[in-house]
C-alpha positions, 0 to 999 in steps of 0.5 A: 684801830684796824677792823681786823684788830678789833675783831681779834680783841673781841674774840680774846675777850669772849674767850676770857669771859667763857673761861671765867663763866666755866670756872664760876660754873665749876666752882658752884658745882664743886660747892654743891657737891661738897655741900651735899656729899655728906648728906648723900653719904649719910642717906646711903649708909642709913638706907643700906644698914637699915635694910641689912638690919632688917634682913638680919632680924628676919634671918635670926627669926627664921633660924630661931623658928627652925631650931625650935621646930627641930626640937619640938618635932624631936620631942614629939617623935621621941614620945611617940616612939614605940620601940627602943630601936626607933627611939635611938634612931630618932635621937641620933638623927636629931643630934647629928647636926650638932656634932661630928658623930653620935651614938646612943647606948643603954646602961643596961648593957654591962660593957657600957655600964662598966666603962670608967667614963660611964661610971663617972657619968652615973656618979656625977649625973652630969655631962662627962668629957673623956678621951676616946680610948678603950680605957675610958670608954670601954670596948663596946663604944670604941668598937663602934667609933674607934680609938684616938687618944688625942680626941675627946668625946662627950657623954650626956646622961638620959634619965628615966624616973630619976635614974640614968637609963641611957647615954648620948655619945657625941664627938667633936669635929672640925666645926666643933660641937654644940654642947648646949643643943646636945644637953637639951636633946638629952633632956628632951629624951629623958623619960621617953625611952619606950619599954622593950616589947614584951614577949608574945604569950605562948600558945596553950597546949591542948591539955591546958587550953581546954575549958573545964565545963562545970555543971550547975548545982541543982540544989543551989539554983533550984534546977532539976538534976541533969543526970538521966535516970540511968545514971549516965551524964546528960547531954553537953548542951545542958551544961553551962560555962562562964566565959570571960569577956576580956579581949585577948591580946592579938597575935600574928599579923593582927597584932602588928596591925593593931599596933599600927592602928594605935600609933596612927590614932596617936599621931593624927591626934597629936598632929591636930594638937600641934599644927591646929592648936588655935582651932582645938582651943576654939573647938573646946571653948564652943564645945564643937571640936568636930565642927571646927576640925571636920575636914581633918577628922573626917579625912583621918576617920576615912583613912583609919577605916580603910587601913585598919577596920576594913582589914581586920574585924578585931581592931577597935576604933582607936581613933575615936578613943584617942579623939575623945581621950586626948582632943576632947579631954575625956568629954565626948560632948566637946566633939559637938552634936554633929559628930557621927560617933565611933566607926565600930 
């Protein structure tokens, strides 16, 4: 066989061997891929869904915390409200995320009480669903929210001492209405409606405001007669009068400052109980609340003194009173030996 032919045969043989080796390699790779692919798919899916489940759990826990915090803060703010207008604003603000539009109305308003839907609510003492019409809701509610015969509205009762005192009005929007959340808000609002402010006492007239000074009886007290020998009355300085030690209500700017001081004390102590509950419990157990909460108590005391005590000599130390009454459960010894005592 010629040399050239031998070379050509060797080349063909080499090509066939390389092609065969390639096919074997490809077959083995395919086999490996086919053998490992299900395991890889399972691993990927497991990892991804495990991560997704963890994220969903974290999101659900965060959402629960946000919701419970929302209701907890609402209950606290409602209890601390001092005016009916402030109470209504807090309730409306808290209910707004759960419906399209919201309002709060008191049953003491005759136009509210006489509305048929409200009468049904008072009779059943349950949440009432009504059409948004004047015939159902009366003129007072429809004047504020308008009429829409095809729309429904919800009325939630708010109780005080077992009697319905107000209603939480809510409308359903495109995103719906969370009835459970609104019923819970109405329950939290029950028994928290503050009484309307009492009118300020009228200033006494000159004639009625004079203190009548009564001379002491000489016979009953063994004293000499206060009359002079000429029969004229003795000097007014010799006459004794009894003065009541009861503190009179503050009036004018001092009254507003007094109300603010009381509220400041209640809110600051409530915040300690809410945000530092573990520290409060520990302080009570070791009978040293001041030692455990020193920085917060000192900061609040300083602020109370600057904002109230330095501005009026008639403001009592309400912060100390609230500290003893609420935080120390009426036991001043729980504050500890290092507590500096009242500011005034």
